[in-house]
Rosetta silent file (secondary structure, phi, psi, omega in degrees, C-alpha in Angstrom):
SEQUENCE: MTLGIEIGGTKLQVVTGDASGRILERYRHRVDPVRGAAGILSQLADTFRQLPEQPQAIGVGFGGPVDWQTGKIATSHQVGGWAGIDLAAWLSEQIPGAIVRIDNDASVAALGEARQGVAMGFRHVFYITLGSGVGGGMVVDGQLYHGASPGEAEIGHLWLVPPSVDSSGVESPGQTIEQTVSGWAVDGQIRDLLLQLPADSVLKQLVQEAHQSGSVGQESKFLHQAYEASDPVARMLIEQTGSVLALGLSHVVHLFHPDAIILGGGLSLIGEPLRAAVRQALPRFIMKAFHPAPLVLLAKLGEDAVPVGALELVTHH
SCORE:     score description
SCORE:     0.000 S_00000001
   1 L     0.000  137.774  175.257   22.483    9.953   -2.710 S_00000001
   2 E  -112.530  159.570 -177.199   18.735    9.433   -3.022 S_00000001
   3 E  -122.217  131.349  174.287   16.384    7.707   -0.601 S_00000001
   4 E  -115.958  131.141 -175.539   13.524    5.368   -1.509 S_00000001
   5 E  -126.396  132.554  172.340   10.932    4.529    1.150 S_00000001
   6 E  -114.211  120.215  177.367    8.166    1.920    1.149 S_00000001
   7 E  -114.032  103.263 -177.285    5.501    2.322    3.846 S_00000001
   8 L  -111.390 -170.021  179.603    3.188   -0.683    3.771 S_00000001
   9 L   -82.667  -21.515 -178.180    0.714   -2.407    6.026 S_00000001
  10 L  -125.783  -20.307 -177.694    3.196   -5.020    7.242 S_00000001
  11 E  -138.827  154.726  175.806    6.664   -3.797    6.287 S_00000001
  12 E  -125.231  125.361  176.976    8.744   -0.641    6.097 S_00000001
  13 E  -123.813  136.402  173.669   11.686   -0.452    3.698 S_00000001
  14 E  -126.808  125.187  178.741   14.226    2.336    3.328 S_00000001
  15 E  -126.213  151.602  170.835   16.830    2.075    0.560 S_00000001
  16 E  -103.277  148.505 -177.923   19.616    4.322   -0.640 S_00000001
  17 E  -138.170  161.131  178.155   20.244    4.699   -4.354 S_00000001
  18 L   -96.581 -170.467 -175.367   22.742    6.135   -6.788 S_00000001
  19 L   -65.522  -20.891  179.671   22.181    8.445   -9.764 S_00000001
  20 L   -92.151   -1.076 -178.130   20.941    5.558  -11.921 S_00000001
  21 L    86.166   11.602  179.619   18.309    4.465   -9.394 S_00000001
  22 L   -81.369  135.482  179.712   20.264    1.367   -8.349 S_00000001
  23 E   -71.142  130.717  179.054   19.754    0.228   -4.739 S_00000001
  24 E  -104.708  -50.157 -179.537   22.917    0.525   -2.639 S_00000001
  25 E  -133.427  155.076 -178.803   21.810   -0.165    0.940 S_00000001
  26 E  -134.573  137.810  173.135   18.596   -1.461    2.505 S_00000001
  27 E  -124.487  123.147 -174.911   16.987   -1.031    5.914 S_00000001
  28 E  -124.016  136.698  179.982   13.956   -3.214    6.566 S_00000001
  29 E  -135.746  151.432  172.178   11.524   -3.150    9.494 S_00000001
  30 E   -89.438  135.295 -179.732    8.321   -4.953   10.420 S_00000001
  31 L   -82.494  132.816  174.936    5.353   -2.644   10.962 S_00000001
  32 L  -102.278  104.319 -177.052    3.557   -2.919   14.313 S_00000001
  33 L   -58.591  -27.318 -179.084   -0.082   -1.920   13.624 S_00000001
  34 L   -64.556  -35.799 -179.690   -0.642   -1.327   17.342 S_00000001
  35 L   -79.764  -15.379  174.539    1.879    1.538   17.309 S_00000001
  36 H    63.999 -157.087 -177.508    0.215    3.018   14.243 S_00000001
  37 H   -60.755  -37.754 -178.685    1.633    5.870   12.205 S_00000001
  38 H   -59.963  -37.813  178.900    3.627    7.189   15.168 S_00000001
  39 H   -66.289  -39.221  178.992    5.534    3.911   15.368 S_00000001
  40 H   -68.332  -41.721  178.028    6.448    4.019   11.677 S_00000001
  41 H   -62.317  -37.285  177.702    7.584    7.635   11.893 S_00000001
  42 H   -65.690  -40.949  177.340    9.764    6.684   14.861 S_00000001
  43 H   -63.198  -39.669  178.236   11.295    3.816   12.863 S_00000001
  44 H   -63.868  -45.660 -179.363   12.001    6.197    9.988 S_00000001
  45 H   -60.217  -41.400  178.446   13.659    8.745   12.271 S_00000001
  46 H   -63.715  -40.000 -179.307   15.865    6.018   13.753 S_00000001
  47 H   -66.898  -40.199 -179.370   16.831    4.820   10.262 S_00000001
  48 H   -59.880  -32.845  179.808   17.715    8.324    9.076 S_00000001
  49 L   -70.363  -15.793  179.922   20.253    8.577   11.904 S_00000001
  50 L   -93.667   -6.893 -176.200   22.015    5.481   10.484 S_00000001
  51 L   -66.088  142.729 -179.264   22.438    6.857    6.963 S_00000001
  52 L   -68.680  -24.961  178.117   26.023    7.300    5.765 S_00000001
  53 L  -156.537  167.667  179.284   25.207   10.770    4.368 S_00000001
  54 L   -77.015  128.315  178.359   22.303   13.162    3.916 S_00000001
  55 L   -74.370  149.896  176.285   20.171   12.348    0.853 S_00000001
  56 L   -87.078  -21.018 -177.602   19.439   15.051   -1.707 S_00000001
  57 E  -149.275  148.382 -178.429   16.045   13.583   -2.635 S_00000001
  58 E  -131.726  123.799  173.750   13.448   11.289   -1.056 S_00000001
  59 E  -111.702  139.957 -175.842   10.825    9.255   -2.897 S_00000001
  60 E  -131.006  132.920  168.208    8.054    7.483   -0.977 S_00000001
  61 E  -107.610  114.048 -173.188    5.565    4.784   -1.910 S_00000001
  62 E  -107.007  138.095 -177.943    2.768    4.884    0.687 S_00000001
  63 L   -80.150   70.817  178.389    0.248    2.102    1.298 S_00000001
  64 L   160.761  173.678  179.393   -2.953    4.079    0.854 S_00000001
  65 L   -65.664  134.374  178.298   -4.491    7.084   -0.891 S_00000001
  66 E  -134.923  159.388  169.749   -2.282   10.185   -0.854 S_00000001
  67 E   -91.840  100.856 -173.319   -2.332   13.664   -2.344 S_00000001
  68 L   -66.246  -20.611 -178.920    0.712   13.295   -4.578 S_00000001
  69 L   -79.609  -31.119 -177.995    0.879   17.045   -5.186 S_00000001
  70 L  -108.596  -20.765 -176.641    1.153   18.022   -1.501 S_00000001
  71 L    82.734   14.386  177.059    2.469   14.859    0.139 S_00000001
  72 E   -89.296  142.952 -179.017   -0.448   14.679    2.595 S_00000001
  73 E   -88.353  131.186  175.667   -1.814   11.276    3.533 S_00000001
  74 L   -79.966  -52.768  178.168   -5.529   10.668    3.034 S_00000001
  75 L  -171.058  167.108  168.389   -5.679    7.397    4.977 S_00000001
  76 L  -123.103  136.108 -179.306   -4.191    3.941    5.425 S_00000001
  77 L   -86.058   -7.017 -178.014   -6.473    0.927    5.249 S_00000001
  78 L  -115.860  -30.529 -173.751   -4.093   -1.204    7.351 S_00000001
  79 L  -126.186  128.218 -176.669   -2.419    1.094    9.903 S_00000001
  80 L   -77.368  161.301  172.641   -4.209    3.688   12.020 S_00000001
  81 L    92.644    2.386 -175.380   -3.192    7.277   12.677 S_00000001
  82 L   -90.254  -24.674 -171.500   -2.193    8.327    9.165 S_00000001
  83 L   -55.739  123.335  175.465   -5.230   10.352    8.085 S_00000001
  84 L    86.449   -5.785 -179.157   -4.302   13.999    7.479 S_00000001
  85 L   -70.272  131.677  175.941   -0.590   13.664    8.258 S_00000001
  86 E   -87.625   86.735 -174.958    1.583   15.931    6.099 S_00000001
  87 H   -66.778  -36.066  179.765    4.297   13.356    5.451 S_00000001
  88 H   -61.769  -43.390  179.515    6.178   15.592    3.008 S_00000001
  89 H   -65.066  -40.708 -179.952    6.489   18.340    5.641 S_00000001
  90 H   -63.040  -44.190  179.535    7.618   15.833    8.275 S_00000001
  91 H   -64.376  -37.032  178.809   10.303   14.417    5.968 S_00000001
  92 H   -66.803  -30.290  175.838   11.498   17.940    5.112 S_00000001
  93 H   -71.891  -38.276 -178.736   11.904   18.630    8.828 S_00000001
  94 H   -70.724  -40.551 -177.740   13.891   15.423    9.299 S_00000001
  95 L  -129.472   82.033 -175.758   16.141   15.996    6.261 S_00000001
  96 L   -59.538  139.490  176.071   16.166   19.738    5.456 S_00000001
  97 L    89.215  -11.521 -178.431   16.783   20.714    1.858 S_00000001
  98 L   -78.086  142.347  170.687   15.907   17.329    0.348 S_00000001
  99 E   -72.227  134.657 -177.718   13.466   17.097   -2.569 S_00000001
 100 E  -125.985  128.004  173.805   10.453   15.032   -1.434 S_00000001
 101 E  -132.548  133.926 -175.971    7.931   13.214   -3.621 S_00000001
 102 E  -129.299  137.269  176.938    5.212   10.913   -2.285 S_00000001
 103 E  -148.089  170.071  176.554    2.783    8.674   -4.123 S_00000001
 104 E   -61.748  143.832 -174.026    0.640    5.592   -3.577 S_00000001
 105 H   -64.292  -36.610  178.780    2.720    2.430   -3.236 S_00000001
 106 H   -67.811  -38.769  176.633    1.002    0.565   -6.076 S_00000001
 107 H   -63.732  -41.422  179.925    1.533    3.522   -8.407 S_00000001
 108 H   -65.406  -40.407  176.631    5.170    3.697   -7.350 S_00000001
 109 H   -63.978  -38.565  176.796    5.601   -0.045   -7.950 S_00000001
 110 H   -59.351  -41.877  178.868    4.044    0.402  -11.382 S_00000001
 111 H   -63.380  -42.774  178.843    6.653    3.058  -12.143 S_00000001
 112 H   -61.211  -46.168 -179.039    9.451    0.754  -11.006 S_00000001
 113 H   -69.143  -33.362 -179.450    8.257   -2.155  -13.161 S_00000001
 114 H   -73.318  -33.393 -175.691    7.660    0.093  -16.191 S_00000001
 115 H   -95.929  -32.329 -176.427   11.079    1.758  -16.033 S_00000001
 116 H  -130.735    1.761 -174.229   13.327   -0.963  -14.629 S_00000001
 117 L  -114.003 -143.965 -171.425   11.250   -4.137  -14.499 S_00000001
 118 L   -70.090  -20.536 -174.683    9.305   -6.545  -16.661 S_00000001
 119 L  -102.037   17.857  176.191    7.373   -3.844  -18.565 S_00000001
 120 L   -59.037  131.549  178.871   10.316   -1.871  -19.940 S_00000001
 121 L    98.586  -12.901  176.698    9.499   -0.845  -23.501 S_00000001
 122 L   -91.016  142.365 -177.903    5.708   -0.857  -23.137 S_00000001
 123 L   -82.273  -41.621 -174.586    3.866    2.474  -23.509 S_00000001
 124 E  -120.374  111.327 -171.916    0.716    1.728  -21.492 S_00000001
 125 E  -126.520  129.632  172.369    1.246   -0.374  -18.368 S_00000001
 126 E  -115.106  133.477 -178.929   -1.169   -1.302  -15.570 S_00000001
 127 E  -117.633  132.949  173.873    0.176   -2.827  -12.357 S_00000001
 128 E  -120.248  129.786  179.184   -1.928   -4.595   -9.743 S_00000001
 129 E  -104.502  129.555 -176.511   -0.490   -5.423   -6.342 S_00000001
 130 E  -114.681   84.992 -177.862   -1.935   -8.402   -4.485 S_00000001
 131 L  -128.783 -135.318  176.879   -0.786   -8.070   -0.906 S_00000001
 132 L   -62.971  -25.208  169.716   -2.396   -7.150    2.399 S_00000001
 133 L  -131.259 -176.247  175.801   -4.615   -5.015    0.181 S_00000001
 134 E  -124.459  119.474 -179.828   -5.198   -4.784   -3.565 S_00000001
 135 E  -131.984  174.718 -179.212   -4.077   -1.626   -5.337 S_00000001
 136 E  -146.087  164.573  176.813   -3.191   -0.501   -8.816 S_00000001
 137 E  -152.217  147.239 -178.121   -1.106    1.947  -10.787 S_00000001
 138 E  -123.684  131.362  177.598   -1.026    3.133  -14.394 S_00000001
 139 E  -120.661  129.313  178.883    2.044    4.293  -16.309 S_00000001
 140 E  -123.273  121.091 -179.283    1.782    5.986  -19.711 S_00000001
 141 L    51.294   42.473  175.237    4.945    6.678  -21.713 S_00000001
 142 L    79.814    4.226 -179.140    7.091    6.208  -18.610 S_00000001
 143 E  -122.582  145.426  178.310    5.068    8.626  -16.449 S_00000001
 144 E   -66.742  136.973  170.940    2.514    7.927  -13.744 S_00000001
 145 L   -80.600  131.445  176.842   -1.106    8.561  -14.610 S_00000001
 146 L  -125.738  131.396  170.350   -2.757   10.820  -12.028 S_00000001
 147 L   -97.228 -157.840  176.931   -6.425   11.603  -11.624 S_00000001
 148 L   -67.960  142.258  179.948   -7.920   13.975   -9.086 S_00000001
 149 L   -78.833  152.874   -1.492   -6.314   13.743   -5.645 S_00000001
 150 L   -94.269  148.600  170.494   -6.264   11.833   -3.412 S_00000001
 151 L    78.392  155.831  173.188   -5.561    8.454   -4.901 S_00000001
 152 L  -162.766  166.423  177.011   -6.293    6.708   -8.173 S_00000001
 153 L    55.931   35.203  178.969   -6.459    3.232   -9.698 S_00000001
 154 L   -80.688   69.861 -175.558   -7.860    1.752   -6.470 S_00000001
 155 H   -62.561  -28.468 -179.960   -8.890   -1.427   -8.251 S_00000001
 156 H   -62.122  -20.392 -177.510   -9.237   -3.312   -4.967 S_00000001
 157 H   -97.892    7.986  171.100  -12.320   -1.247   -4.129 S_00000001
 158 L   -67.372  138.763  179.852  -14.243   -2.198   -7.271 S_00000001
 159 E   -81.145  130.414  167.206  -17.448   -4.016   -6.316 S_00000001
 160 E   -89.432  -41.680  173.744  -17.879   -7.631   -7.369 S_00000001
 161 E  -127.401  113.325 -176.209  -21.184   -7.783   -5.483 S_00000001
 162 L   -70.536  151.887  175.317  -22.615   -4.321   -4.673 S_00000001
 163 L   -64.543  149.071 -176.298  -24.055   -3.565   -1.231 S_00000001
 164 E  -153.603  168.413  175.225  -27.820   -3.804   -1.137 S_00000001
 165 E  -131.972  125.094 -178.528  -30.949   -3.780    1.016 S_00000001
 166 L   -83.045 -178.960 -173.741  -33.720   -6.319    0.384 S_00000001
 167 L   -63.455  -22.869  179.052  -37.468   -5.728    0.645 S_00000001
 168 L   -93.074    3.633  177.325  -37.476   -6.581    4.355 S_00000001
 169 L    88.975    5.727  179.096  -34.745   -4.052    5.123 S_00000001
 170 L   -78.569  127.569 -177.752  -31.938   -6.566    5.599 S_00000001
 171 E   -90.333  138.857  172.512  -28.627   -5.102    4.480 S_00000001
 172 E  -112.820  125.646 -174.088  -26.036   -7.028    2.490 S_00000001
 173 L   -71.255  -15.783 -176.967  -22.526   -5.548    2.724 S_00000001
 174 L    76.461 -174.479 -177.948  -21.489   -6.690   -0.734 S_00000001
 175 E  -151.458  133.576  179.174  -17.974   -7.737   -1.677 S_00000001
 176 E  -101.392  170.759  175.436  -15.030   -5.970   -3.295 S_00000001
 177 H   -59.324  -43.366 -179.301  -12.049   -7.333   -5.193 S_00000001
 178 H   -61.968  -37.495  179.802   -9.846   -6.664   -2.165 S_00000001
 179 H   -72.438  -10.210 -175.578  -12.208   -8.598    0.085 S_00000001
 180 H  -108.726  -41.008 -172.087  -12.015  -11.541   -2.306 S_00000001
 181 H  -128.696   16.652  169.760   -8.463  -11.877   -3.644 S_00000001
 182 L   -69.474  166.380  178.216   -6.127   -9.932   -1.353 S_00000001
 183 H   -56.195  -44.705 -179.583   -3.514  -12.028    0.399 S_00000001
 184 H   -64.527  -38.169 -178.984   -5.505  -11.910    3.630 S_00000001
 185 H   -64.944  -45.328  179.654   -8.729  -12.910    1.839 S_00000001
 186 H   -67.961  -37.149  174.882   -7.166  -15.956    0.178 S_00000001
 187 H   -56.394  -45.446 -179.767   -5.481  -16.901    3.480 S_00000001
 188 H   -63.791  -38.533  178.288   -8.922  -16.843    5.097 S_00000001
 189 H   -62.681  -39.870  179.485  -10.420  -18.985    2.344 S_00000001
 190 H   -66.385  -44.556  179.268   -7.722  -21.607    2.901 S_00000001
 191 H   -61.000  -39.780 -179.697   -8.269  -21.629    6.671 S_00000001
 192 H   -65.690  -27.643 -177.197  -12.024  -22.031    6.167 S_00000001
 193 H   -85.706  -16.488 -169.771  -11.445  -25.046    3.902 S_00000001
 194 H   -53.730  -46.178 -176.411   -9.007  -26.920    6.146 S_00000001
 195 H   -65.457  -23.851 -177.791  -11.590  -28.983    8.059 S_00000001
 196 H   -87.482  -13.216 -175.131  -13.184  -30.110    4.803 S_00000001
 197 L   -82.388  145.161  177.545   -9.940  -31.289    3.202 S_00000001
 198 L   -68.957  160.956 -176.322   -8.890  -34.961    3.338 S_00000001
 199 L   -62.253  -27.605 -177.293   -5.890  -35.949    5.419 S_00000001
 200 L   -88.957    7.947  177.101   -3.797  -36.615    2.309 S_00000001
 201 L   -67.053  124.581  179.753   -4.290  -33.080    0.961 S_00000001
 202 H   -63.333  -42.256  179.738   -0.849  -31.554    0.326 S_00000001
 203 H   -61.038  -43.987  179.328   -2.205  -28.056    0.973 S_00000001
 204 H   -61.901  -44.487 -178.967   -3.714  -29.153    4.280 S_00000001
 205 H   -62.402  -44.181 -178.929   -0.476  -30.836    5.381 S_00000001
 206 H   -64.057  -43.934 -178.354    1.659  -27.786    4.541 S_00000001
 207 H   -68.518  -43.242 -179.491   -0.660  -25.365    6.345 S_00000001
 208 H   -63.886  -38.643  177.224   -1.069  -27.592    9.406 S_00000001
 209 H   -61.894  -40.533  177.948    2.709  -28.007    9.714 S_00000001
 210 H   -65.534  -42.547  179.277    3.066  -24.231    9.645 S_00000001
 211 H   -64.202  -39.485  179.888    0.340  -23.794   12.256 S_00000001
 212 H   -64.803  -27.892  178.580    1.946  -26.405   14.512 S_00000001
 213 L   -87.297    4.081  176.680    5.197  -24.465   14.386 S_00000001
 214 L    93.386    6.071 -179.114    3.326  -21.336   15.513 S_00000001
 215 L  -100.283  104.608  177.506    3.037  -19.669   12.115 S_00000001
 216 L  -113.530  132.189 -175.525   -0.544  -18.591   11.448 S_00000001
 217 L   110.205  162.533 -177.825   -1.286  -16.442    8.426 S_00000001
 218 L    56.655   35.259  177.593    0.108  -16.245    4.893 S_00000001
 219 H   -61.155  -27.270 -177.730   -1.390  -19.651    4.133 S_00000001
 220 H   -64.199  -18.628 -179.345   -1.566  -18.656    0.484 S_00000001
 221 H   -67.290  -13.403  179.262    2.224  -18.938    0.191 S_00000001
 222 H   -91.711   -2.807 -176.271    1.761  -22.732    0.124 S_00000001
 223 H   -63.556  -41.229 -177.658   -0.513  -22.676   -2.926 S_00000001
 224 H   -64.462  -47.284 -179.357    2.307  -22.915   -5.461 S_00000001
 225 H   -61.073  -42.920  179.336    3.974  -25.879   -3.737 S_00000001
 226 H   -66.800  -37.765  177.705    0.630  -27.664   -3.359 S_00000001
 227 H   -61.634  -44.141  179.699   -0.235  -26.918   -6.991 S_00000001
 228 H   -63.562  -24.511  177.704    3.072  -28.439   -8.132 S_00000001
 229 L   -92.195   14.414  176.543    2.146  -31.544   -6.132 S_00000001
 230 L    64.926   32.376  176.223   -1.157  -31.755   -8.090 S_00000001
 231 L   -72.960  121.385 -175.336   -3.350  -30.775   -5.140 S_00000001
 232 H   -67.485  -31.680  179.922   -6.845  -30.275   -6.613 S_00000001
 233 H   -71.575  -39.423  175.933   -7.924  -27.688   -4.021 S_00000001
 234 H   -60.969  -43.735  177.821   -4.827  -25.583   -4.659 S_00000001
 235 H   -61.034  -44.489 -179.607   -5.593  -25.707   -8.377 S_00000001
 236 H   -61.829  -43.927 -179.050   -9.224  -24.739   -7.729 S_00000001
 237 H   -66.080  -40.280  179.317   -8.261  -21.802   -5.524 S_00000001
 238 H   -66.185  -43.952  179.395   -5.690  -20.500   -8.008 S_00000001
 239 H   -65.607  -38.961  178.544   -8.129  -20.759  -10.922 S_00000001
 240 H   -65.607  -44.952  178.030  -10.878  -19.107   -8.858 S_00000001
 241 H   -62.336  -42.872  179.054   -8.545  -16.277   -7.791 S_00000001
 242 H   -62.553  -37.990  179.918   -7.375  -15.847  -11.376 S_00000001
 243 H   -67.977  -41.907  178.044  -10.938  -15.621  -12.648 S_00000001
 244 H   -64.644  -42.040  177.482  -11.899  -12.953  -10.093 S_00000001
 245 H   -61.440  -42.818  179.999   -8.750  -10.997  -10.929 S_00000001
 246 H   -62.437  -39.732  177.496   -9.524  -11.237  -14.624 S_00000001
 247 H   -61.323  -46.346  177.936  -13.033   -9.890  -14.021 S_00000001
 248 H   -63.316  -42.344 -177.775  -11.627   -6.906  -12.132 S_00000001
 249 H   -71.233  -20.915  176.840   -8.906   -6.328  -14.706 S_00000001
 250 H   -62.758  -32.527  176.628  -11.447   -6.391  -17.536 S_00000001
 251 H   -66.485  -38.347  176.438  -12.684   -3.023  -16.237 S_00000001
 252 H   -61.960  -43.364 -179.092   -9.126   -1.713  -16.471 S_00000001
 253 H   -63.591  -43.805 -178.793   -8.904   -2.950  -20.057 S_00000001
 254 H   -68.726  -28.506  179.651  -12.193   -1.331  -21.040 S_00000001
 255 H   -84.656  -41.643 -170.285  -11.194    1.981  -19.430 S_00000001
 256 H  -121.312  -19.223 -179.090   -7.512    2.226  -20.388 S_00000001
 257 L    46.065   61.763 -179.673   -6.697   -0.639  -22.806 S_00000001
 258 L   -70.201  158.633  174.612   -3.105   -1.101  -21.562 S_00000001
 259 L   -73.712  -35.057 -175.849   -0.469   -2.935  -23.578 S_00000001
 260 E  -143.102  144.175  174.837    0.563   -4.977  -20.549 S_00000001
 261 E  -117.706  129.944 -176.945   -0.853   -5.899  -17.152 S_00000001
 262 E  -111.006  131.307  174.987    1.588   -6.783  -14.370 S_00000001
 263 E   -97.199  119.560  179.794    0.721   -8.983  -11.394 S_00000001
 264 E  -131.067 -175.825 -178.739    2.736   -7.996   -8.304 S_00000001
 265 L    87.391  172.521 -173.336    2.607   -8.273   -4.526 S_00000001
 266 H   -58.198  -39.173 -177.632    2.887  -11.290   -2.259 S_00000001
 267 H   -68.426  -25.737  179.598    0.099  -13.320   -3.847 S_00000001
 268 H   -67.304  -12.892  177.916    1.758  -13.013   -7.266 S_00000001
 269 H   -69.312   -9.393  168.618    4.523  -15.277   -5.912 S_00000001
 270 H   -55.601  -31.549  170.014    2.145  -18.134   -6.733 S_00000001
 271 L    85.811 -143.470 -172.474    3.801  -17.494  -10.059 S_00000001
 272 H   -56.640  -38.928  178.444    3.003  -18.941  -13.460 S_00000001
 273 H   -58.230  -38.879  178.709   -0.141  -20.872  -12.399 S_00000001
 274 H   -71.666  -44.368  179.179   -1.796  -17.623  -11.295 S_00000001
 275 H   -58.244  -44.226 -178.872   -0.613  -15.667  -14.352 S_00000001
 276 H   -64.623  -37.914  179.629   -1.924  -18.413  -16.635 S_00000001
 277 H   -64.857  -41.779  177.642   -5.284  -18.468  -14.827 S_00000001
 278 H   -66.171  -45.784 -177.474   -5.702  -14.706  -15.270 S_00000001
 279 H   -62.445  -36.988 -178.746   -4.558  -14.832  -18.901 S_00000001
 280 H   -72.226  -37.663 -175.707   -6.978  -17.657  -19.709 S_00000001
 281 H   -82.271  -29.258 -171.706   -9.996  -15.998  -18.069 S_00000001
 282 H   -55.741  -45.440 -178.091   -9.414  -12.392  -19.177 S_00000001
 283 H   -58.804  -27.824 -179.118  -10.637  -12.690  -22.808 S_00000001
 284 H   -64.176  -26.056 -173.923  -14.037  -13.940  -21.600 S_00000001
 285 H  -102.142    2.687 -174.524  -14.705  -10.617  -19.897 S_00000001
 286 L  -112.995  137.637  179.401  -13.438   -8.295  -22.655 S_00000001
 287 L   -62.767  150.696 -172.678  -15.422   -7.098  -25.650 S_00000001
 288 H   -58.072  -32.766 -177.885  -14.333   -8.560  -28.965 S_00000001
 289 H   -62.758  -21.902 -178.470  -13.055   -5.210  -30.295 S_00000001
 290 H   -98.588    9.386  175.882  -10.326   -5.286  -27.610 S_00000001
 291 L   -84.501  146.662   -0.248   -9.091   -8.775  -28.500 S_00000001
 292 L   -72.211  152.891 -179.376   -6.432  -10.003  -28.230 S_00000001
 293 L   -64.257  157.319  177.147   -6.319   -9.223  -24.518 S_00000001
 294 L   -58.031  156.061  173.115   -3.305   -7.355  -23.103 S_00000001
 295 E   -62.716  140.745  174.591   -0.249   -9.344  -22.118 S_00000001
 296 E  -111.493  120.720 -173.604   -0.356  -10.541  -18.517 S_00000001
 297 E  -122.981  152.199  172.956    3.096  -10.519  -16.910 S_00000001
 298 E   -90.081  136.881  179.308    4.538  -11.406  -13.518 S_00000001
 299 L   -55.988  143.613 -177.125    6.370   -8.603  -11.725 S_00000001
 300 L   -98.700  -31.026 -171.140   10.137   -8.889  -12.007 S_00000001
 301 L   -82.536  -11.552  178.558   11.362   -6.656   -9.178 S_00000001
 302 H    59.391 -133.374 -178.055    9.701   -8.559   -6.326 S_00000001
 303 H   -73.268   -3.587  176.727    9.973   -6.742   -3.001 S_00000001
 304 H   -89.092   -4.653 -174.684   12.128   -4.131   -4.721 S_00000001
 305 H   -57.750  -48.465 -178.888    9.251   -2.836   -6.888 S_00000001
 306 H   -71.693  -48.445  177.874    8.191   -0.074   -4.497 S_00000001
 307 H   -57.904  -42.611  178.615   11.709    0.972   -3.374 S_00000001
 308 H   -65.085  -42.872  177.093   12.951    1.077   -6.988 S_00000001
 309 H   -63.068  -36.850  177.779    9.867    3.013   -8.029 S_00000001
 310 H   -63.773  -40.409  175.300   10.356    5.399   -5.109 S_00000001
 311 H   -63.719  -39.627  179.887   13.905    6.077   -6.289 S_00000001
 312 H   -64.872  -30.151  177.944   12.558    6.607   -9.804 S_00000001
 313 H   -54.838  -35.240 -174.298   10.124    9.213   -8.477 S_00000001
 314 H  -114.061  -16.465 -177.028   13.055   11.497   -7.741 S_00000001
 315 H   -79.282  -42.649 -176.403   15.921   10.141   -9.853 S_00000001
 316 L  -121.892   39.678  179.333   14.433   10.667  -13.307 S_00000001
 317 L   -90.538    0.000    0.000   11.713   13.215  -12.643 S_00000001
């Protein structure tokens, strides 16, 4: 039995898998940021005690930069207390004798989609995850691309507007892709627009109903439904998000020229309208020699992308 673990900013998933990398059992937990890394490690320890047998190998997709060669965590941008933790050593103490491999969650998701998902058969695959943060992963001939440790393909930290200081000494913080099109960023844009929207706005009605029921956050999950109801603001936000994504992904194309680009993470659940917006905008930002632009695909594995990729880290290594 192998173990696949996803450690994210909002959720923790532990799955068991067979020799083919197929998920057998799943344990899912919500991450409490207040408890930090210690809380997640405690949840993992509790889950390990529930396993039907001891796993022979453990693959981990971690939400932040990691040293994939040593299994040490560089940092987490969502949950405190992770910097410097030797996660591989901790896992080896919990489950002695198991093979342990750890990588960034977006890279692991890229591996899952390239080997078992929508990008099977493509040689050069880039995956972008649009969730609580924005990350990326590159797979070449079925293997993860690795640069110098820690971390790679952190597309969310590309600058759209660089930080600057004007002549009077006033600093401008600038803006990154993650600050513009992560799930949290788009949620914030929707909340900021609510007061300006007319009462008959479908997007406004859906969000207000959710707020009245006590659910604040993840407003972007209503974009697809509002788009299908011909809400003009939903259409504008999706096209705007797609254009920003295309601008960021144009750098990926110029650096790596992948055969396929996969949109994953919670925001990708907007679905075809977002994929189409990215696909339409991408050629504008790419030099003519690289036309036609790479295929833009929607992730197939959904919330299983990281767990399946984590199993793949150790199943077919």
